[in-house]
N, C-alpha and C positions, 0 to 999 in steps of 0.2 A: 576496213574489216578487221576484226580481231583475229590475229594469227596465234596468239598465246594469251592465256589467262591463268595467273597463279602458277599451277604446276601442270596445266593442260595445254597441249598444242593442237592446232587445227590445220594440218597440212593442206587440205583442200582449199582452205581460205587463202593460202599463198597463191594458188592457181587463179582464184577469183580476182585477187588484187592485181595480178599481172595481166590477166585477160581483159579486165574491165577498167584498168587504170585507177583502181581504188587506193586509198591511203592504207598503209600497213599499220596496225596497232598492236601493242603489247601492254597488258594491264595486269593488275592483281584484283582479286575479288575479296579483298580484306574488309572486315567489318570492325577492325580494331587497329591499334597503332602498328605501323609497318615494322618498327624497330624490334618488335617481338619475333617476327618471322625472318627478317633480312638483316643479319648482323654484319655481313661482309660487304666490302666496297663493290659496287656494281652487281650485286646479287639480285636486287629487285628488278623485275621486268619493268620496262618503261618504253614509252614512245618518244623518239627524238623528232622534234618538229623544227623544220628549217624555214622560219618566217623571215620575211624581208625587213620587218621592223617589230619592235616590242610593243605590240598593242593587241587588243582583242581582235580588231579587224585584220591585222597582220597574221595572227595565228589562224583565224578562220580562213583566210585566203590560202594559206599554206596547206591546211587540211583539205580544202576543196580541190586544190591543185595536186594533192597526193605527195607533197614534199615531206614525207615521214620515213623513218626507219624504225623498225621494231627490234628492241634488244631483249633477249630472254635466254636464260640458261646457257650463256656463253655464245649465243648466236645473234647475228644481225639478219634482218630480212627487209627487203625493199626493192624499189625499182632499180633496174640495172644501171641506168645513168646516174642515179643518186648514190648507189653503192660505189660506183667507179670514182665519182668525185670525192666521196668521203674517204675511201681507202687511199686514193692518190694523195690527199692532204694529210693522211694519218701516218704515212711512212716516207722515209727518205732512203734512197739507195746510193751507196758509194761503191764504185767499181774499184776493186783492189788489184786484180790481174785480169785484164780483158782477154788475154790469150787462153787462160785456163778457165775463164768464166767465174772467177772468185769475186763475190760481192758481199757487202755487208748491208743488211736491211735493218734500219732503225724504226721501231714502232714508237711513234711519238705520243701515243694515246694511252689511256687507261684500259682500252678494250683489247683483249688478246685476240690474235688471229690464229688460224690453223691453215697451213698451205700444203699443197701437194703438186708435184710436177715430175716430169720424166717417168722413170720406171718405179718410183716410190709407191708402195702399196698403201702406206699409212700416211696420215697427215703429220706434218712437222709443226710444232708449236712456234709461233712468233709472239712471245710473251709481251705483255704491256710494258711500255717504257724500257725496253731492252733492245739490244742489237743481236742479230742472228747472222752468222757467216754461212753462206751457201756457195756451192759450186753449181752455177746456173748459167748455161750458155746464153748469149745474147739472143733475144727474140723468143725465148721459151715462154709458152703460156703457163701461167701459174693459176691453179684452182684454189680459191679461198673456200675451204670446205665448211666453214661456219658462217658464210655469207650467202643467204638464200634469196633467190628470185621466185622460184616455184618449188614445189615439193621435190621435183626431180631435176632441178637446175640450180647450181651454185654459180657464183660470180667468178669470172676469170679475167686476167689481164697480164700483159707483159710488164715485168719490172724494169727491164732495161733493154 
């Protein structure tokens, strides 16, 4: 189900995808070359398909199984288990001082994340291909505010 198209988002579609196990899609509705509208890296909405092999059958199987993530306007949307696997492979955590909870989080991808934890009111950016140093006690749930499962539910996980 399309959760984003061009510059329009469909929050209710997130709920339908989650509720019915549907594939999340993000597209453009362009009728001309995309380079005219999307000049920056990763600016264009796209659907990431996690196929088991590089074939039409492999892609079709992945779509039917719902192994997709929708990327749009700095956000990812998808099934919780797929978001978890994707984020876990996207970042690396190095514990600097376990007693003080000081960690460094390396974002190994071109996709920027936004995280919130503890008493923080606003999201903290975890930029693409950069390291962020945090004071984060072990076992703290971190909310990835730009990773959506439903319109009212974002992805969470413990970093260490």
